[in-house]
C-alpha positions in Angstrom: 0.0 0.0 0.0 1.0 3.6 -0.5 -0.4 7.0 -0.2 -0.8 9.1 -3.3 -2.3 12.5 -3.8 -4.4 12.2 -6.9 -6.3 14.8 -8.8 -9.5 13.1 -9.9 -10.9 13.7 -13.4 -14.2 14.3 -11.5 -13.2 16.7 -8.8 -10.6 18.1 -6.4 -7.4 16.4 -5.3 -7.7 13.9 -2.5 -5.5 11.5 -0.6 -6.4 7.8 -1.0 -4.8 4.4 -0.6 -3.7 3.0 -3.9 -1.8 0.0 -5.1 1.6 1.2 -6.2 0.7 1.1 -9.9 2.4 4.4 -10.7 5.9 4.9 -12.1 7.6 5.1 -8.7 11.3 4.2 -8.4 10.4 0.8 -7.0 8.3 -0.1 -9.9 10.5 -3.1 -10.9 9.7 -4.7 -7.5 5.9 -4.5 -8.0 4.3 -7.7 -9.2 3.3 -7.4 -12.9 -0.3 -8.4 -12.1 -0.6 -5.3 -9.9 0.5 -2.8 -12.5 -2.0 -0.8 -14.5 -0.4 0.1 -17.8 -2.5 2.6 -19.8 -2.3 4.5 -23.1 -2.1 8.1 -22.0 -2.4 11.0 -24.4 -0.1 13.8 -23.4 -0.5 16.0 -26.6 -0.9 15.8 -30.3 0.9 12.7 -31.6 2.1 12.0 -28.1 0.8 8.7 -26.6 2.8 7.3 -23.7 2.4 3.8 -22.2 2.3 4.6 -18.4 1.3 3.0 -15.2 -1.8 4.7 -13.7 -2.8 4.1 -10.1 -6.2 2.8 -9.0 -7.7 2.9 -5.5 -6.9 -0.2 -3.4 -10.6 -0.5 -2.6 -13.2 -0.6 -5.4 -15.8 2.0 -4.8 -19.3 1.1 -3.6 -21.5 0.1 -6.5 -18.5 -0.3 -8.9 -16.6 -3.2 -10.3 -13.0 -3.6 -11.4 -12.7 -4.9 -14.9 -9.6 -6.3 -16.6 -9.7 -5.2 -20.2 -9.6 -7.8 -22.9 -10.5 -5.8 -26.0 -10.6 -2.1 -26.8 -11.4 -0.5 -30.1 -10.2 2.8 -31.6 -13.0 5.3 -32.3 -12.8 8.2 -34.6 -12.9 10.5 -31.6 -9.8 8.8 -30.2 -8.1 9.6 -33.5 -9.2 13.2 -33.4 -7.8 13.6 -29.9 -4.5 11.9 -31.0 -4.1 14.1 -34.1 -5.8 17.4 -33.2 -6.1 17.4 -29.4 -9.8 18.1 -29.5 -13.2 17.1 -30.8 -15.5 20.1 -31.1 -15.6 21.9 -27.7 -14.0 18.9 -26.0 -10.3 19.8 -25.6 -7.5 17.8 -24.0 -5.8 20.1 -21.5 -4.2 17.4 -19.3 -2.9 13.8 -19.8 -5.9 11.5 -20.6 -6.2 7.7 -21.0 -7.8 7.0 -24.4 -10.4 4.5 -25.4 -14.1 3.9 -24.8 -15.1 0.8 -26.8 -14.3 -1.9 -24.4 -15.0 -5.3 -22.9 -13.3 -7.5 -20.3 -13.5 -9.6 -17.1 -14.7 -8.5 -13.7 -11.9 -9.2 -11.2 -13.3 -7.4 -8.1 -16.6 -6.0 -7.0 -17.3 -3.1 -4.6 -19.7 -3.0 -1.7 -23.4 -3.2 -2.6 -22.9 -4.8 -6.0 -25.4 -7.7 -6.5 -26.0 -7.6 -10.2 -22.5 -8.5 -11.3 -20.0 -11.2 -10.1 -16.3 -11.8 -10.3 -15.4 -13.8 -13.4 -18.2 -12.4 -15.6 -17.3 -11.1 -19.0 -18.8 -7.7 -19.6 -19.2 -4.9 -22.1 -18.8 -1.5 -20.6 -21.1 1.4 -21.5 -18.7 4.3 -21.2 -21.1 7.2 -20.3 -22.2 7.5 -16.7 -24.7 10.4 -15.9 -25.0 12.3 -12.7 -28.7 11.4 -12.5 -29.6 14.8 -10.9 -30.1 16.5 -14.3 -33.6 16.8 -15.8 -32.5 15.0 -19.0 -31.3 12.0 -17.0 -34.5 11.8 -15.1 -36.4 11.8 -18.4 -34.3 8.9 -19.6 -32.2 10.9 -22.1 -29.0 10.6 -20.0 -26.8 11.1 -23.1 -27.8 14.8 -22.9 -26.9 15.1 -19.2 -24.2 17.9 -19.1 -22.8 16.1 -16.1 -22.2 12.8 -17.8 -18.8 11.2 -17.3 -17.8 9.6 -20.6 -14.7 7.5 -21.1 -11.9 9.4 -23.0 -13.8 12.7 -23.1 -11.8 15.4 -21.4 -11.1 15.4 -18.6 -12.4 11.9 -18.0 -9.9 9.0 -18.4 -10.8 6.2 -20.9 -10.5 2.4 -20.9 -7.4 1.6 -22.9 -5.7 0.3 -19.7 -5.2 -3.1 -18.0 -7.8 -2.3 -15.3 -10.7 0.1 -15.2 -13.2 0.8 -12.4 -16.7 1.3 -13.6 -20.3 1.4 -12.1 -21.8 -2.1 -12.1 -25.0 -0.8 -13.6 -23.1 0.2 -16.7 -21.4 -3.2 -17.2 -23.4 -5.6 -19.3 -22.9 -9.4 -19.2 -21.7 -10.8 -22.5 -23.6 -13.8 -23.8 -21.4 -16.9 -24.0 -21.5 -16.9 -27.8 -20.0 -13.4 -28.1 -16.3 -12.6 -28.0 -14.6 -9.7 -26.2 -14.2 -8.0 -29.6 -18.0 -8.2 -30.2 -18.5 -6.8 -26.7 -16.3 -3.8 -27.5 -18.2 -3.3 -30.8 -21.4 -2.8 -28.8 -20.3 0.8 -28.3 -20.2 1.9 -31.9 -23.3 -0.3 -32.7 -25.1 1.7 -29.9 -24.5 4.9 -31.8 -26.0 3.3 -34.9 -29.0 1.9 -33.0 -29.7 5.2 -31.4 -29.5 7.0 -34.8 -32.0 4.5 -36.3 -34.4 5.0 -33.4 -34.1 8.7 -33.8 -34.9 8.5 -37.5 -37.8 6.0 -37.1 -36.1 3.3 -39.2 -38.4 0.3 -39.6 -40.3 -1.9 -42.1 -41.1 -0.2 -45.4 -38.7 2.6 -44.9 -36.1 3.6 -47.6 -32.9 4.7 -45.9 -29.9 6.5 -47.3 -26.6 6.6 -45.3 -24.0 9.2 -46.1 -20.5 8.0 -45.2 -19.2 4.4 -45.2 -16.8 4.7 -42.3 -17.1 2.6 -39.1 -20.3 4.4 -37.9 -21.9 4.6 -41.3 -21.4 0.8 -41.8 -22.8 0.2 -38.3 -25.8 2.3 -39.1 -26.2 0.2 -42.3 -26.2 -3.0 -40.3 -28.6 -1.6 -37.7 -31.0 -0.3 -40.4 -31.1 -3.8 -42.0 -31.7 -5.3 -38.5 -34.5 -2.8 -38.0 -36.1 -4.2 -41.3 -35.7 -1.2 -43.5 -37.0 -2.2 -46.9 -34.1 -0.7 -48.9 -30.8 0.8 -47.8 -28.3 2.8 -49.9 -24.9 4.0 -48.7 -22.5 6.5 -50.3 -18.9 7.5 -49.8 -16.1 9.5 -51.5 -13.8 6.5 -51.1 -14.7 3.2 -52.7 -12.6 1.1 -50.3 -15.4 0.3 -47.8 -18.2 -0.2 -50.3 -17.6 -3.9 -50.8 -18.0 -4.3 -47.0 -21.2 -2.3 -47.2 -22.6 -4.8 -49.8 -21.5 -7.6 -47.5 -23.5 -6.0 -44.7 -26.7 -5.9 -46.8 -26.7 -2.5 -48.7 -28.8 -2.7 -51.8 -26.9 0.2 -53.3 -23.3 1.1 -52.5 -22.6 4.4 -54.3 -19.2 5.9 -54.9 -19.3 9.8 -54.9 -16.3 10.9 -57.0 -16.7 14.7 -56.2 -16.3 15.2 -52.4 -17.3 18.9 -52.5 -20.4 18.7 -54.6 -23.8 17.4 -53.6 -25.3 17.2 -57.1 -23.8 13.8 -58.1 -24.9 12.1 -54.9 -28.4 13.7 -55.0 -28.9 12.5 -58.5 -27.6 9.0 -57.7 -30.0 8.7 -54.7 -33.0 9.9 -56.6 -32.1 7.3 -59.3 -32.4 4.5 -56.8 -35.2 6.0 -54.7 -37.9 7.3 -57.1 -39.2 9.9 -54.6 -36.1 10.2 -52.6 -35.3 8.2 -49.4 -37.7 8.5 -46.4 -34.7 8.8 -44.0 -31.2 10.1 -44.6 -28.6 9.5 -41.9 -25.6 11.7 -42.3 -22.5 10.0 -40.7 -20.1 12.6 -42.1 -21.5 16.1 -41.2 -19.9 18.3 -43.8 -21.6 21.1 -45.8 -21.8 18.9 -48.9 -23.3 15.9 -47.1 -25.9 18.0 -45.2 -26.8 19.7 -48.5 -27.1 16.2 -50.1 -29.4 15.1 -47.3 -31.7 18.2 -47.7 -31.9 17.9 -51.4 -32.3 14.2 -51.7 -34.7 13.3 -48.8 -38.3 12.7 -49.8 -41.0 15.3 -48.8 -42.0 14.7 -45.2 -38.8 12.8 -44.6 -36.3 12.8 -41.8 -32.6 13.7 -41.7 -30.5 12.4 -38.8 -27.1 14.1 -38.3 -24.6 11.8 -36.7 -21.2 13.0 -38.1 -19.3 15.8 -36.6 -17.4 16.9 -39.7 -18.0 20.7 -39.5 -18.9 23.0 -36.6 -20.5 25.5 -39.0 -21.7 25.3 -42.6 -24.0 27.0 -45.1 -26.9 24.8 -46.4 -30.2 25.3 -48.2 -32.4 25.5 -45.1 -35.5 26.5 -47.1 -35.8 22.8 -48.2 -36.5 22.0 -44.6 -39.6 24.3 -44.7 -40.8 23.5 -48.3 -40.5 19.8 -47.8 -41.5 19.7 -44.1 -38.3 17.8 -43.3 -37.7 16.7 -39.7 -34.0 17.5 -39.1 -32.5 16.1 -35.9 -29.2 15.3 -34.3 -28.2 12.0 -32.8 -25.7 12.2 -29.9 -24.2 9.0 -28.5 -27.1 6.8 -27.2 -29.3 5.8 -24.3 -30.5 2.3 -23.2 -29.0 0.6 -26.2 -26.6 -2.0 -24.8 -29.2 -4.8 -24.1 -30.7 -4.3 -27.6 -27.2 -4.4 -29.2 -26.2 -7.5 -27.3 -29.4 -9.2 -28.4 -28.9 -8.3 -32.1 -25.3 -9.7 -32.0 -26.3 -12.8 -30.1 -29.1 -13.5 -32.5 -26.8 -12.9 -35.4 -29.0 -10.2 -36.8 -25.9 -8.1 -37.1 -22.4 -9.3 -37.8 -19.8 -6.7 -36.8 -16.7 -8.9 -37.4 -16.2 -7.8 -41.0 -15.5 -4.2 -39.7 -12.5 -5.3 -37.6 -9.7 -5.0 -40.1 -6.6 -4.6 -37.9 -5.6 -6.1 -34.6 -2.8 -5.2 -32.2 -1.6 -6.3 -28.7 -1.2 -4.0 -25.8 2.3 -2.5 -25.5 3.8 0.9 -26.2 4.6 -0.1 -29.8 1.3 -1.8 -30.4 -0.6 1.3 -29.2 1.3 3.7 -31.3 1.1 1.5 -34.4 -2.6 0.9 -33.8 -3.3 4.6 -33.7 -1.2 5.4 -36.6 -2.9 2.7 -38.6 -6.4 4.1 -37.7 -5.3 7.7 -38.4 -4.1 6.7 -41.9 -7.2 4.7 -42.9 -7.0 6.0 -46.4 -3.7 4.2 -46.9 -4.1 1.3 -44.5 -7.7 0.4 -45.3 -8.5 0.4 -41.6 -12.1 0.4 -40.6 -12.0 -0.7 -37.0 -8.6 -1.2 -35.2 -8.8 -3.4 -32.1 -6.4 -4.0 -29.2 -6.5 -7.5 -27.6 -4.7 -8.8 -24.6 
């Protein structure tokens, strides 16, 4: 045991008992199983593999999870290459990662829903529960939510993570740790489809065939959309889109013009798609959505490509378009686990690159994800 003064990501500094996981001079004498190596972002292009201390006692209502699989999200890459995502700015060292699954190795007082030895997927966003939006069930909009790897909250790309038991979901025996980690990006897709009203008889267009766009495609098919088209400026991922069930996988050769994509979508959907889900979020894709969607249709904006843009807003009025955002998710993990267990969605084709968990693995993994145009990466996964 040792005493450390820690500045929590959630509040003021405090003195607590911790196992000596940190980089103290006697680190070589600490049993390896007690160490907590983590991928810590210190600045742009600066990830360091460091030992991060955890409390000796797991907090009440929490469990300690030994990570087994963690995926890289686009937001992780943004923090790595730019130091920010929108108004979320990295101002202090932060552990990356929020797509994760692992084994429960300890439980805190009061935990009855989870047990040591269970394999779990971790939902990364924990609300404060005192906010009005949380009380209404929309805890993704709680301004006090603590979300893995969203400044200043540490993420899950570490050997051990402490997390509330209520946000750890037992993995069915048939699912792997990687599938458990993929529940997080799938949750974004399920939430977007719910927001858009995707269901039987609906014609759906998805803009962007990156990891989230492909997940939205899989979710739309699982939600029984009658026809799904997906577009992208890069043709690389379109074969995967066809494998996931897209009826139309359209290559947009001009990334700055909406005209080509609008014409292509109107050619495959006579009156335009009922629902357009924009997983890119640039001026050209939002304009495409407004121009292509059918009268009375819905547009769901998922992508965070541009903070501001100029688009033909009158289309929203003349066509009575419902234009809405989709931010993270709420109450999706049980649904996603069911969809994966029942084989209604297969996320395995999206995992293109795998790495272990070391300093070199972490850097190589992030560089691979950041250079997706050259490497062909869709989802990069760390396993250990």
